[in-house]
C-alpha positions in Angstrom: 0.1 0.1 -0.2 1.5 3.5 -0.9 0.8 6.9 -0.2 1.4 10.1 -2.3 1.5 13.0 -0.7 0.1 16.3 -2.7 1.3 19.0 -0.2 4.8 20.4 0.3 6.6 18.9 3.4 8.4 21.5 5.2 12.0 20.6 6.5 12.8 20.6 10.0 15.7 21.2 12.3 15.0 18.6 14.8 12.8 15.5 15.1 10.6 17.1 17.5 9.4 19.6 15.0 8.6 16.7 12.6 6.5 15.1 15.7 4.8 18.3 16.2 3.8 18.8 12.6 2.7 15.0 12.4 0.5 15.6 15.6 -1.1 18.7 14.3 -1.8 17.1 11.3 -4.0 14.1 12.2 -1.6 12.5 14.6 -3.8 13.5 17.8 -6.6 11.1 16.6 -4.6 8.0 17.2 -3.5 9.5 20.8 -7.1 10.4 21.3 -8.2 7.0 20.4 -5.7 5.5 23.1 -6.9 7.8 25.8 -10.4 6.9 25.2 -9.7 3.3 25.2 -8.0 3.5 28.1 -10.8 5.4 29.9 -12.9 2.7 29.0 -10.7 -0.3 30.3 -10.7 1.3 33.6 -14.4 1.6 33.3 -15.0 -2.0 32.7 -12.3 -2.9 35.2 -14.3 -1.0 38.1 -18.1 -2.2 37.3 -16.8 -5.7 37.0 -15.1 -5.6 40.3 -18.4 -4.3 41.8 -20.4 -6.9 40.0 -18.1 -9.5 41.4 -18.7 -8.4 44.9 -22.4 -9.1 44.6 -22.0 -12.7 43.5 -22.2 -15.0 46.4 -19.5 -17.7 46.5 -19.2 -20.8 48.5 -16.5 -23.5 49.0 -17.2 -27.1 48.5 -14.7 -29.6 49.8 -14.7 -33.0 48.1 -14.1 -36.7 49.2 -13.9 -39.4 46.8 -14.4 -43.1 48.2 -11.2 -44.8 49.4 -11.5 -47.7 47.1 -12.2 -45.7 43.7 -10.9 -47.1 40.4 -12.2 -44.0 38.1 -9.2 -42.9 36.0 -8.8 -39.1 35.1 -11.6 -39.5 32.3 -14.0 -39.3 34.7 -13.1 -35.9 35.9 -12.7 -35.0 31.9 -16.3 -35.7 31.8 -16.9 -33.5 34.7 -15.0 -30.6 33.1 -17.0 -31.5 29.6 -20.5 -31.1 31.8 -19.1 -27.6 33.4 -18.7 -26.4 29.8 -22.6 -25.5 30.2 -21.7 -22.7 32.0 -20.4 -21.0 29.1 -22.5 -17.8 27.8 -23.6 -16.6 31.3 -22.5 -13.2 30.7 -26.1 -11.6 29.7 -26.8 -9.0 27.1 -24.8 -5.9 25.9 -26.4 -3.7 28.9 -25.7 -6.5 31.3 -21.9 -6.8 30.5 -21.4 -2.9 29.7 -23.2 -1.2 32.4 -23.7 -3.4 35.2 -20.1 -5.4 34.6 -21.6 -8.8 34.3 -18.7 -11.5 32.9 -18.6 -15.2 32.0 -18.9 -17.2 35.4 -15.5 -18.7 36.7 -14.6 -21.3 39.5 -11.7 -22.8 40.9 -10.8 -25.9 41.6 -7.8 -26.4 44.3 -5.8 -29.0 45.8 -4.6 -28.1 49.4 -2.2 -29.8 51.9 -2.0 -28.2 55.2 0.3 -29.7 57.4 0.2 -33.1 55.3 -3.3 -33.2 55.3 -4.6 -32.9 51.8 -8.0 -31.9 50.7 -9.8 -31.1 47.2 -12.0 -28.1 47.0 -14.0 -26.3 44.2 -15.0 -22.4 45.1 -18.1 -21.5 42.8 -21.1 -19.1 42.6 -23.9 -20.6 44.8 -26.1 -20.4 41.8 -23.9 -23.1 40.1 -23.9 -25.7 43.1 -26.6 -28.2 42.1 -24.8 -28.4 38.3 -21.3 -29.0 40.2 -22.7 -31.4 42.4 -24.6 -33.3 39.7 -21.5 -33.7 37.6 -19.5 -35.0 40.3 -22.1 -37.6 41.6 -22.6 -38.6 38.3 -19.0 -40.0 38.0 -18.5 -40.7 41.8 -21.8 -41.6 43.2 -20.4 -42.8 46.4 -18.4 -39.3 46.6 -19.2 -36.5 49.9 -19.5 -32.8 49.2 -19.5 -30.7 52.0 -19.7 -27.0 52.2 -16.7 -25.3 54.3 -15.4 -22.1 55.4 -12.2 -20.7 53.5 -9.1 -22.2 54.7 -7.2 -19.3 53.7 -8.6 -17.0 56.0 -6.8 -18.8 58.9 -3.2 -17.4 57.9 -1.9 -14.2 57.5 -3.1 -12.1 54.4 -0.5 -9.1 54.7 3.4 -9.4 54.8 5.7 -9.0 56.2 4.5 -11.0 59.1 6.3 -12.3 62.4 5.5 -15.6 62.4 4.8 -16.6 58.7 6.6 -16.3 55.3 5.1 -16.9 51.8 6.5 -17.8 48.4 4.4 -18.2 45.4 4.1 -18.0 41.6 1.8 -18.3 38.6 2.5 -20.8 35.9 2.7 -19.6 32.4 2.8 -21.6 29.0 6.0 -21.8 27.1 4.2 -21.8 23.9 0.7 -20.3 22.6 -2.2 -22.2 23.9 -2.7 -24.1 20.5 0.4 -26.4 21.5 -0.9 -28.9 24.1 0.9 -30.4 27.0 1.4 -34.3 28.0 -1.7 -35.5 29.0 -2.9 -38.6 31.2 -3.5 -40.9 28.1 0.4 -40.7 27.6 1.1 -42.1 31.2 -0.5 -45.5 30.3 1.6 -48.6 29.7 1.4 -49.5 25.8 1.9 -53.0 26.7 0.4 -54.0 29.9 -2.1 -51.1 30.0 -1.2 -50.1 33.4 -1.9 -46.5 34.2 0.7 -44.7 36.1 -1.0 -41.7 37.5 1.1 -38.4 37.0 -0.4 -37.0 40.4 0.9 -39.6 42.5 4.3 -38.0 43.1 2.8 -34.7 44.0 0.6 -36.1 46.6 3.3 -37.9 48.0 5.2 -34.9 48.3 2.2 -33.1 49.8 1.8 -35.7 52.6 5.1 -34.9 53.9 4.6 -31.5 54.9 5.1 -30.6 58.7 2.4 -28.9 60.9 2.8 -25.1 60.1 3.6 -25.7 56.7 0.8 -25.4 53.9 0.9 -25.7 50.3 -1.8 -24.3 48.0 -2.5 -24.8 44.1 -5.5 -23.4 42.7 -6.7 -23.7 38.7 -9.0 -20.7 38.3 -11.4 -21.7 35.4 -13.7 -20.1 33.1 -15.5 -21.7 30.2 -14.1 -20.3 26.7 -15.6 -19.2 23.3 -14.6 -20.8 20.1 -12.1 -18.3 19.4 -9.0 -20.3 20.7 -10.3 -23.0 18.0 -9.9 -20.9 15.2 -6.7 -19.5 16.4 -5.2 -23.0 16.5 -6.7 -24.1 12.9 -5.0 -21.0 11.7 -1.8 -22.2 13.3 -2.1 -25.4 11.7 -2.6 -23.8 8.2 0.4 -21.8 8.5 2.6 -24.9 9.2 1.3 -26.7 6.3 1.4 -23.6 4.0 -1.9 -22.6 3.5 -3.3 -18.9 3.1 -4.7 -17.6 6.3 -7.6 -15.0 6.3 -6.9 -12.8 8.9 -9.9 -10.8 10.5 -8.8 -7.5 11.9 -11.1 -5.1 13.9 -11.5 -1.6 13.7 -9.0 -0.6 16.0 -6.3 -2.6 14.0 -7.1 -1.6 10.6 -6.9 2.1 12.1 -3.5 1.9 13.6 -2.1 -0.1 10.5 -3.3 2.6 8.4 -1.9 5.3 10.9 1.7 3.3 10.9 2.0 3.2 7.2 1.2 7.0 6.7 3.6 7.8 9.4 6.2 5.6 7.9 6.0 7.1 4.3 6.1 10.6 6.1 9.3 10.1 7.8 10.5 8.1 4.7 10.1 11.5 2.7 11.8 13.8 5.2 14.9 11.7 4.8 15.0 11.2 1.7 13.3 14.4 0.2 11.5 12.5 -2.8 8.0 12.0 -3.3 6.7 8.6 -4.0 6.1 7.8 -7.3 3.1 5.5 -8.7 3.1 2.3 -7.1 4.3 -0.5 -9.9 2.7 -3.6 -9.3 4.9 -6.8 -9.4 3.1 -10.1 -11.1 1.7 -12.3 -8.7 3.4 -15.2 -7.7 1.4 -18.6 -7.5 0.8 -19.5 -4.0 3.1 -22.4 -2.8 1.5 -26.2 -2.7 1.0 -27.5 0.7 3.9 -28.4 2.8 2.7 -31.7 4.2 4.6 -33.6 1.8 7.9 -31.9 3.0 7.2 -32.1 6.8 9.3 -34.4 9.2 7.2 -37.1 10.9 7.9 -34.9 14.1 6.4 -31.9 12.7 3.5 -33.9 11.2 2.8 -35.3 15.1 3.0 -32.0 16.4 0.0 -30.9 13.8 -1.7 -33.7 14.8 -1.7 -33.0 18.3 -2.6 -29.5 17.7 -5.9 -30.6 16.1 -6.7 -33.0 18.8 -6.3 -30.5 21.3 -8.6 -28.2 19.1 -11.3 -31.0 19.1 -12.4 -30.9 22.8 -14.0 -27.9 24.6 -11.4 -25.7 26.6 -11.3 -23.4 29.7 -9.5 -20.3 30.2 -7.1 -21.0 32.8 -5.0 -19.3 35.4 -2.7 -21.7 37.8 -1.3 -20.4 41.1 1.1 -22.0 43.8 1.4 -20.7 47.3 3.6 -22.1 49.7 3.2 -20.6 53.4 4.7 -21.6 56.4 6.2 -20.7 59.7 9.7 -19.1 59.6 11.2 -21.7 61.6 9.9 -24.4 58.9 10.0 -22.4 55.6 12.0 -24.1 53.0 11.4 -22.2 49.6 13.7 -24.7 47.8 11.6 -27.7 49.0 8.4 -25.9 47.8 10.0 -25.5 44.3 11.4 -28.8 43.9 8.4 -30.6 44.8 5.4 -28.6 43.5 7.2 -27.1 40.2 9.1 -30.4 39.6 5.9 -32.4 39.4 4.3 -30.1 36.7 7.6 -31.0 34.6 6.0 -34.5 34.0 3.4 -32.8 31.7 6.1 -31.1 29.4 7.3 -32.4 26.2 10.0 -30.1 24.4 8.4 -30.1 21.0 4.8 -29.1 22.3 4.2 -27.1 25.6 5.0 -27.0 29.0 4.6 -25.0 32.2 7.1 -22.4 33.9 7.5 -19.8 36.4 5.8 -16.6 35.4 8.8 -14.1 36.2 6.4 -11.1 36.8 4.2 -13.1 39.7 7.1 -14.9 41.2 7.9 -14.0 44.7 11.5 -12.9 43.9 13.6 -10.1 43.2 17.3 -9.4 42.3 19.7 -6.6 42.5 17.7 -3.2 43.4 15.3 -2.9 46.5 15.1 -6.4 46.9 12.9 -6.7 50.1 10.6 -4.2 49.4 9.8 -5.9 45.9 9.2 -9.2 47.4 6.8 -8.1 50.0 4.9 -6.4 47.4 4.5 -9.3 45.4 3.7 -11.5 48.1 0.8 -9.2 48.9 -0.2 -9.2 45.4 -0.3 -12.9 45.1 -1.9 -13.5 48.2 -4.7 -11.1 47.2 -5.2 -12.8 44.0 -5.3 -16.2 45.3 -7.9 -15.3 47.8 -9.9 -13.3 45.3 -9.7 -16.5 42.9 -9.2 -13.8 40.0 -8.5 -14.8 36.6 -6.9 -11.6 35.6 -3.6 -10.2 36.8 -0.2 -11.3 36.6 0.2 -13.9 33.8 -1.9 -14.2 30.9 -4.6 -16.9 31.2 -4.5 -19.4 28.8 -6.7 -22.2 27.3 -6.7 -25.7 28.6 -9.3 -28.3 27.2 -11.0 -30.9 29.3 -8.3 -33.5 29.1 -5.6 -31.5 30.4 -7.6 -30.1 33.1 -8.1 -33.9 33.8 -4.8 -34.7 33.9 -3.2 -32.0 36.2 -6.4 -32.0 38.6 -7.9 -35.3 39.3 -9.0 -37.5 42.3 -6.8 -39.9 43.3 -6.8 -43.6 42.3 -7.0 -46.8 44.4 -2.7 -47.3 44.1 -2.1 -43.6 45.5 -0.7 -44.5 49.1 -0.6 -40.9 50.6 -2.2 -41.5 53.9 -3.7 -38.0 54.4 -5.9 -37.5 51.7 -9.2 -36.9 52.9 -11.6 -39.5 51.4 -14.9 -40.6 52.1 -15.9 -43.0 55.1 -19.1 -44.4 54.0 -21.0 -45.2 51.0 -24.3 -42.9 50.0 -27.6 -44.5 50.0 -31.2 -43.1 48.7 -33.2 -41.7 51.4 -36.6 -43.3 52.8 -39.4 -42.7 50.0 -41.5 -41.2 53.5 -39.0 -38.6 54.7 -40.1 -35.1 54.5 -38.2 -32.9 52.1 -37.7 -29.2 52.0 -36.7 -27.1 49.3 -32.8 -26.4 48.9 -32.7 -22.9 49.5 -34.1 -23.9 53.4 -32.2 -26.4 54.0 -28.1 -26.5 53.4 -27.8 -23.9 50.5 -27.3 -21.0 52.4 -23.4 -20.1 53.2 -22.0 -21.7 56.1 -21.3 -18.2 57.6 -25.0 -17.5 58.0 -25.5 -20.7 60.1 -23.7 -18.6 63.2 -26.8 -18.9 65.7 -28.1 -21.9 67.5 -31.8 -20.2 66.6 -30.9 -20.1 62.8 -29.6 -23.6 62.6 -33.1 -24.8 64.3 -34.9 -23.1 62.1 -33.5 -25.5 59.4 -35.0 -28.2 61.1 -38.4 -29.4 59.5 -41.2 -29.5 62.2 -42.7 -32.9 61.5 -39.7 -34.8 62.5 -40.5 -37.3 65.3 -38.3 -36.0 68.1 -38.7 -37.6 71.5 
């Protein structure tokens, strides 16, 4: 694309005069647009935070049976069911005036002094959906509403008794590239499945009283845009043409950039551009599939397989908190980060420490920067925020089931919380009440004996 200026370009003694000339003759439009866009983003942030405070959240502790033989495929089915939450953003008025966003939840794996527990934090509105999806795969599991375990430790650092280390995990490559999933941990000859989480669970079971490790997976169902990007990547790899759809701001910025480039080119060259001489169009190159190596073909196949399953926007956080006399950052890094390396492949994707969110600093103002990152990470964890820190990436249902699933029968970590009894159907004549009146209220509201008594049906045969 070429531009021909029909006005005389004055000479300038310094680049600042040239910049001022460009600003006066239309450059202010781009700066004004950037300013308006910044105000718009601040507005969205404020109304979304305000709306998030109005959504009532609960935390469920999940206890699976001791002798379960379910594979991660069962948890993959749970996540596939939860993709039904997508689309809960409302209309334009709801999104851009009330601040309503896509519903998110967090799956958490926590070890407190060696006692391991699975949690899910979710909006109260979706409790029935979550319980139904879990009971469908684990009929004998127990689901109990509990208080937030993060409230039992300090939230502000530095602290006299506790120290904290943590980080967010990031992807080494774009989300289109998959990680190693649970299907790769099955022996091809014997068919024996080696649970990749067993080493992590064993490590979490070694923590001492006064040490805690929290692993959080914040998730929100994703739209179809990541599927399109994955297919565009595949087309590029095999040499096919990719149609890039650009928005208004992208087209405007690109046009302004071309004009600016031509303007400064004329200042340096002093010659107006002549008419553009079109070159003969070359034929599109043939498909490169026949020239790809077996490894490159396998990468393309894996990208397509990942894109064939529903996905979630994801954010993974790790927090290690402990009393100062027991605190060992090296142990946490080796034990937790090392376990995530099992899902890495050099030619695909891998997890790594996100350097901007990691609790650590070098060279200047080290202590102050570490304290700032400690408080920032703790605030994000307690709020189960999907934004901030590392950019969210997409994990499909198979990948999620690989990195967060319930322990199988061969996992011998002794302090994993498991169901102690089997569930059975209630008697047919048992009086019932609506869930809203019996057990669905947040646990904090059941604080007085009078409120607890009001939840008991009046027609039970008390002596």
